[in-house]
N, C-alpha and C positions, 0 to 999 in steps of 0.2 A: 533932055539934052540931045544933041545930035549924036548919032551912032556912026558917024563917019570916021571909023578907026579901022585898023587892019585886023581887028578881032572878028571872027566869024561867029555869029550867034547860032546856037543849035536850035533845032526844032524842039518844041515841048516834048519831053519824055524821051528824047534820044540820048544815047549814052555810048561811050566807047568801051573797049575791052578792059581798060584800066580803071573804069569808073563804075564797076558793077555794084558798088556800095551806095549808089545814089538813092536818096529816100523819096524820089519823085516818080510818079507813074502817069501814063497818058490814058485817058478814057474819053473816047469820042472827040479827040482833039483838045481836050481840056486837061491841064495839069492838076492833079489832086493827090492827096495822101490816101494810102490804103487803110482799110479797117483791119488792122493786124494785131491789136491789143485785146487779148481775151481776159478772162477772170484772173488767172494766175499772173499774167503779165501786168495787169493793173495793180494787183496787190503788191507785186515786186516793185513797181514804180513808186507807189505811195510809201511803202515801208522803207525802200532804199533811199528815197529822197529825204524823208523825215530823219532817219538816223544818219547824222553827219558828225559835226564837231560839237553840237550842243550838249549832248549827254556827257561828253568828256570834259567840257569847259564850263558850262552853265552852272553846275552844282556849286561852284565857288562863289559866283556872283549872286545866286539866289540866297545862299546862306548868309552872305555878307549883308544883304538887304533885310531879311526877315529875322536874323539873329538867333534862330533856334532850329534844332534838327526836326522837330515835329512840324513846325510851320513850313519848313522847306519841303518836306514830304507832301504836305497838304497843297502847296503851290504846284508841285509836279502833278498831283492828281487833278487839281483844279484846271490846270492848263490842258490836260488831256480831255476833261469834260468839255471845256470851252471849244477846243479844236474839233471835238466830235459834233457838238451843236452847230458850229460853223459849217462843217462838212455836210450835215443834214440839210441846212438851209441851201447850200450849194447844189445838193441833189435836185431839189425842186427846180432851181433855176436851170441846171444843166439839162434836165429832161424836158423843160418847157421851151427853152431856146437852145436848140442843138447846134450851136456854133462853137468852134474852138476859139481860144483867145482869153480864157479866164474871165476876169471881171468885165472886160471891155464890152462884149455884147449885152450883158445884163445892165450895166450902167447906161448904155446907149438906149436900150428899150425903156428904161424907167425915167431917165433924166435928160436924154438928148445927146447930141454930138459934142457939145462943149465939155460936159463932165467926163464923157468917155475919152475925149482927147487929152484932158488934163491928167487922167489916169495913165494913158499911154506915155505922155510926156514925163511924168514923174517916175514911172516904172523904168523907162529907158535911161533916164539921167540919174536916178537915185536908187530905186528899189533893187533892180537886178544887179547893177554894179556893186552896190554895198553888200548885197548877199554874197557875191563872188569874193569881195574883200574880206568879209567876216570869216568865211570858211577857210580862206587862204591864210589868214592870220592864225586861226586855230591850227592849221596844218604846220605852220612855222613854229608855233610854241612847242609842239610835240616833237618835231623833227630835230630841233636844236637842243632840247632838254638833255639828251644823253651826252652831249659834248661839253656840258658844263655841270658836272655832278656837284651837288651841295650848294649851288648858287643859281641865281636867275641868269638866263642867257642875256647878252647885251641886246638892247632894243634894236640897234642897227643890224645885228645878225638876224634877228627875227624878221625885220622888214625886208631884208635882202632875200631871205628864204621864201617869204610870201610872194614877193614880186617874181622870183624865179619860177615858182609854181604856177603863177598866172601866165607867164610867158610860155612855159612848156605846155600847159593845158590848151592855151589858145592856138599854139602851133599844131597840136594834134587835131583840134576841132576844125582848123582850116584845111588840114591835109586830107582827112578821110572820115566819113561817117562811120564806116565799118570799124576803124580803129577806135573811134570814140566809144562806140557801143561795147566793144570788147573790154576796154578799160573800165567802163561802168559796171559790167557784169562781174569782172574780176574783183574790183574793190568792194562791191556790195557783199560778196561772199566773205571777204576779210572782215568787214564791220560786223556782220552777224556772228562770226566766230568769236570775236573778242567780247561781244555783248554776252553770249552764252557762257564764255569762260569766266567773266567777272561775276555773273549771276551764280554759277556753280561754286565759285570761290567764296562768295558771301554766305551761301547755305552751309558750306563746310565750317566757316568761322562761327556761325550761329550755333551749329551742332557742338562746337567746342566751348560754348558758353560765353562767347565774346559779344555781349549785348549791353555793356555798361554805358555806351554812348547813345543807346536807344531808350534808356529809362529816363523819366522826368524830361521828356524830349521837348516840351513846350516852355520850359523855363527860360525867361529872358526874351520872349517874343516881342517884336517891335509893335508899336501902335500907330506908326506913321503910315498914312494912306499913300503917300508918294513912294515910300520904300516898298510897299506891297506891289504897287503898280510897276516899279522898276524890276522887282523880282519876277512878276508875270512876263515882263518884256523878255527877260533872259529865258524863262521856261518856254514861252510860246515860240521863241526862236528855235529851240530844240524840236518843237513840233511843226516848224514851218515845212510846208510840203503837203499839208492836208488838203489843199485846194488844187493840186497838180492835175488831177483827172479832168478838171474843167478846162484845162488848156489843150486837151487832146480829145475832146468829146467826139469830134468827127472821125477819129481813128479808133474809137472803142467799139468792139463787137457787142451787139445786143445791149445797148446802153440801159434800156429799161430794166433789164435783169442785173447786169454786171455793175453798174454805177452804185446802186445802193448796197449790193453785197460786198463790194470792195471796201466801202466805207465801214460797214458793220464789222468786217473782219480786221482790216488794217489798223484802224484807229485804236480799238481796245487792246490789240496786240502790242502796239508800240507803247501805250500808256502803262500796261503791266510791266513790260520790260524796263521802262525808265524807272519806275518805282522800285523794282527789285534791284537794279544796278545801284541806285542811291542808297538803299538799305545796306547793300554790300560794302559801299564806301565807308559807312559809319560803323561797320563791324571792326575795322582796323585803324580808323583815324578819328581822333577827337575833332570837334568843330574847329578848334584853334589850329590843329595840324592840317585840316583840309584847307583852311583859309591861307595858310602859309605855303601850301604846295603850289608850285607853278604848273604842274601837270598832274591832275588828280588821279587819273587812271595809271600813270607811271608809278606814282607813290604806292597805289594799291598793289600793283604788280611786284614792286620791290619787297613788300611785306608778305605776300601770299605765294607767289609763283617761284620763288627761290632762284635756281639756276636758269629758269626760263623767263626771267623778268624782262629780258631783252625783247621778247615777243610783243609786249604790251605797247611800247612806243612805236614799234614797227606797224602793228595792226591798227593802232589809232591813226597813225600818219596815213596809212592806206585808206582808212575810213574817210578821213577829212579830205584827202586828195580826190577820192571818188565822188564825194559830195560836191566838191568844187568843180569837178569835171561836169557833173550833171547840171549844176547851176550855170556854167558857161554855155552848155548846149542849149538850155532853155532860153537863156538871155539872148543868145544870137538869133534864135527863131522869133522871139518877140520883137527885137529890133528890126529884123528882116521884114516881118509882117507890117510893122509900123511904117517903114520906108515904102513898102509896096502900096500901102493905102494913102501915101502922101502926108503922113503925120510927122515924119522926120525927113531929112534930106534923102533924095532918091538913091544916092550912091550906096546907102546902107542896105538897100534892097537888092543890090547886084550880087550875082552868083559867079563863082569861079568857073572859067571855061573848062579847065582840065579836071577839077576835083568835084564840081557840082556842090560846093559848100558855100554858105553865106559868109565868106571870109571877111568882107568889109565890116559887117555887123559884129562878128566875133572880135575883130581887132579894136573896134570902137568901144565895145564893152570892156575889154581888157585895159584899154587906155584910161577910161574913167575909174576902173577898179584900182589901178596903180596910183592914180592921183589921190584917192581916198586913203591909201595906206601911208603915203609919204609923210604927211604932217606928224610932228612929234607927239601931238595929243591923241593920235589915232591908236587906240587900244581895242582889245576885244570888246570890253564893256561899252566904250563910247560908240563904237560902230554899231553895236546892237541897239543902243538907244536911238541912234540916227535912223537906222533901218526900221525899227518897230514903230516909232512915232509916225512916220510917213505911211507905212503899210497899213496900220490900223485905222487911219483916216479912210482909206478906200475900202478896207474890209467892212467898216461900219456903214459906208455908203451902199455897199453891195447887200448887206443884211437889210438895210432900209428899203432897197429896191424890191425885196421879196414882199414886203408889206405894201409898198406903193403899187406894184403890179396886181396885187389882189383886188385893188379898187379900180385902177385904170384899165386893166384888161382882165376882167373877171371870167370871161368866156374862153380864155386861152386854155388849150389842153394841158393838163397837169397830171402826167402818169404817177407822179409822187407828190403828195401834198403834205408838207411839214406842219406840225402843230404850231399855230401862229405865235404861241408864247416863246418858241425857240428862237426865231429871228429877232424878236423883241428883246429877249435876254442878251443875245449876242450884240445887238445894237447898243444897248445900255452899257454893256461891258466895254465896248469899243470907245464910247464917249468917256468913260472913266479912265481907260488906259491912255487916252490922248490928253485929257484935261488935268488929271491929278498931278502928274510930274511937273507940268508947267506952273501950276499954282504954288506948289510946295517947294519945288527945287528947280527953278528955271535954269536952262543951260543953252549954250550957243547952238548945240546940235539941233534943237527944236526950231530955232530961228532960221538956220540954214535950210532945213526941210521946208519950212513955211514959205521962205522966199522962192524956192524952186517951184512950189505948187502955185503960188500967186503969179509967178512968171509964166506959167502955162496958160493962165487966163489971158494974160497980156499978149502973148505970142499968137494965140489962136485967132485973134481978130484980124491982123494984117496978113498972116501967112496962110491960114487955113480958110477963114471965112471969105476974105477978099482975094485969096490966092495970089498975093504979091510975091514975085520971085526975086531972089537976090541976084544981081547981074554978074557978080564975081563967081557964082557957083558953077557955071558951065565950064570954064577953063579948069577949075579945080577938079570937077568930076571927070573931065576928059583925061586929065593928067593921071589921076589915080586909077581910072579904068584901064589905061595902058600899062601902068606900073604893076598893078595887081592882076592883070589879065582877067577882068571880070566883065560881065555883060548884064543888061537888065533882065529881069525875070519875064515870063510870058505875061501878056496883058491880063490885068485882074480888075474886076469890078466889085467893089464892096457893096453887098446887097443885104447885109444884116438888117432884118426888121424893116426893110422898105415896104414889105407887104405884111399885112396883119396875119399872124400865124392862124392856121386853120382852127376854127372854133368847134368845140365839141363838148360833150358832157365832161365835167371835171371829175377826174378819178381820185378817190380817197384811198390813201394807204396808211 
């Protein structure tokens, strides 16, 4: 579009005194991100992103699907193993193709531009907004529970609380990077404190002999394949974030050392904490009581913490709010990058003149997230099904890319080479998680997700391949550019994999 507006575009890397929180830097005239994330920062990113609303809400949906305590604990452990295997596969890809952007550069290297675009399209329109919605709904369930003791909060109240959280978080993300980072650190501390408190409370209850709900724990386990797949959906949602390091590979210090170490430390730590928290829940709640509870951690706090029970909903609300904040931050950056590369409308790549934040991208993500919350059928469980079905299609494609690249680019340098059986297992599990629910229990959520993915293939041909521009977009872009006071980012050329990566002897680890 034309830049003939009264907005003055800054030089790359310039900043004013009130914009000291900008995350961009200038190196030889090129705007790029700094390598500022070390070992402990990476561990905090993975653990902080993974521990959100899932551990406080997913126990209910997992137990409902598998119908026994023992099977639910096995699902939690299995999800941890699968997430770890997936992360190991991503280590090989991340050190082989050292580009930020998560699955995008790997899918592009293995399958070409079309599949990579469909991933970007689906992520911007479904995966990232639905993730934001799910966590916000989890926040709403906990923040409204204390106001309706003894009964479930009205659905309208929960939806209003979720939408309010989305608006507040988006406003902060548009206002300041520094404020966003401060919120993330503060709420990460809160979530770790409540996890430790629940775990200690569970050990105390076991020491008092309260293990009746943990005996004969596999009695009544379901034999339905789709039920197990849906249980894994809920469990894997709680582990979502295991692939976050691959979105910031270019910002990670010494990736050859730190990327594997972060995965080996972070994933087992979260898995152990999740299992211990679930065991703690069953020391004070029967399976029936857990299913009847609208907020599992709040019920636990009522029975264990006595006068301090009020700290549980507060801490859990802080945890989910922080996770939603992190989701919004990541989502805006993905949408911004997609717009910068011409895969969505260019307006979404524009940056605030005063705040140096990708505010149009953040607002767009919030708009889609609110739309997903509004329908009456939108509950925590249905949103997870909607999110997980679409995400595991692309996780599966990424696992397959590990195998494909072993054959198509065998001489690419691989500082870390995963055992080939690991991506194969992950790929087969992905197929099961996508197909089993459709065959045994088809739902509209899967149809909606499929329609969006197919639409990506259709849109790619005219808008990306043939670069056909929509005539009405220029005036719309000009209007919002002046309204929001945003400008285009510095010119950027996408050069992922245009050149064959340097060939060298394959390193075995």
